[in-house]
N, C-alpha and C positions, 0 to 999 in steps of 0.2 A: 306665414305662420303667425298665430295669435296666441298669447299666453292667457290661460284661464286659471283662476283659483279653484281648487276643488273644495268640496264641502269640508268644513272644519271637523275634526274628530274631537270627542270629549275625553279628557283625562281627569279622572276623579271629579267629574261634574264641571270641570273648567274647560273652556275652549283651548285646543292645542293649536300649534302653528299651522297655517295653511300650506298645503302642498301645491306646487305649480306644475302645469302640464302644457305642452304645445298642441295646437290644433291646426290641421291643414285647412286650406280654403274649402275643400269638399266637406270636411267634418263640420266646419263652421256653418256652412249652409244648412246641413242636416240639423244642427243644434238649433238654429234660428227657426226651423219649421217643426220642431218637436215641442209639444206642450211641456211646460216646466213641471218639475216634481211638485207634489203638494207642499204648501207652506208649512214650516215647522210650527208646532204649537201644541198646547195641551188638550185640545178638543178632539184630536184623532179623527178629524173629518175627512171626507172624500169629496172631491169636486163633482159638481153635477155634470152630466154628459155634455151640456152646452152651457157656457158661462156668458155673462154680459158684463162688459167693461165699459165704464162711462168716462168720457173725457170732459172734465168740468173744473174750472178753477174755483177755489173757495178761500176765504180768509183764513189765515193761520195754518194752512196746509203746505207742505213742502212740494207735493206733486199733485197735479190735477187728474189723478187716476183713482177710480172708485170701482168697487165690486160689491154688489149686494151679498150679504151673508144668507145662507140657508141653514136649515136644520142639520144638514150633513157637511156644510162647507163654511166654516167661520173664518173669514179672512180679515176680520176687523174693519171692514168697509173701505177705509183709505188704503191704497196700495202704492207700490213704487215700480219703476221700470224693471228692477231686479226680480220682482215677483213673477214677471212674465218672460224673463230672459230676453228683453228687447235689445236690439243692436245699439252699439255706442252712438251711431249716427242719429238714430231716432231718439235716443235718450237725450242727446244734446239739443235736438230741435224742440223736444217737449220742455226741457229746462229753459231755453231761450224764450219760448212762447209764454210760459208761465211767468217768467221774470218781467216780460213786457206788461202782462196783465197787472202784476203787483205794483210795478213802478209807474205805469202810465194810465191804466184804465180803472183801477179799483178804488181810487180816491173818492171819498164821499163828498168832499168839499169843493169839487170842481168837475166840470163837464169834460169828458175825454175828447181828445183831438179826433175829428171824424176820419181823417186820412189814416192815422195810426190805428184806429179801431177797425177800419175796413181791411187794412193789411193784416191785422191780428186775426180777424175772423177768417180771412182767406187761408192764412197759414194753419189755423185750427182745422179747417176742412181738409187740407192736405195731410196734416198729421193724423186725422181720423182715417184717411185712406191708407196711410202707411201702417198704422196700427192694424187695420184689417188685413193688410198684406202679410204682416209678421205673425199675428196670432189668430187670424180668421179661421184657421183649421179647428179651433176649439172654443172660440169666443166671438160673440157679436159685439160690435162697437156702437155705443150711443154717444152723441155729443150734444152738449147744451151750453151755448154761449151766445 
């Protein structure tokens, strides 16, 4: 069983406490393969039938996940693993991969270590495959690194 937080309710415009629920392994697998609900926001948008998620590290960003906004779907461009309901395992891999980029490969004042860079690129390709496995039912994955 896994504990999941349900969506917070609003009380007088303020977030209320989260409620917790348990999920069986079968339900967890169904959740993982179900498109997430639309992101909350004031635009009232609707996701396109097919979305494109890009895996790409960038300076000053917490996560290397991006999604182009459209007239009907404004996600603010930079996204997070929670926006897609990614598994904890994949979220941790993305975090570690992005941290290596920030700490080892993004410095402008030195050349990156070739071995570290090769391993980082290989892990990025594996992460792109895992992303496709988790959200490929509703999104195409692009990766640029």
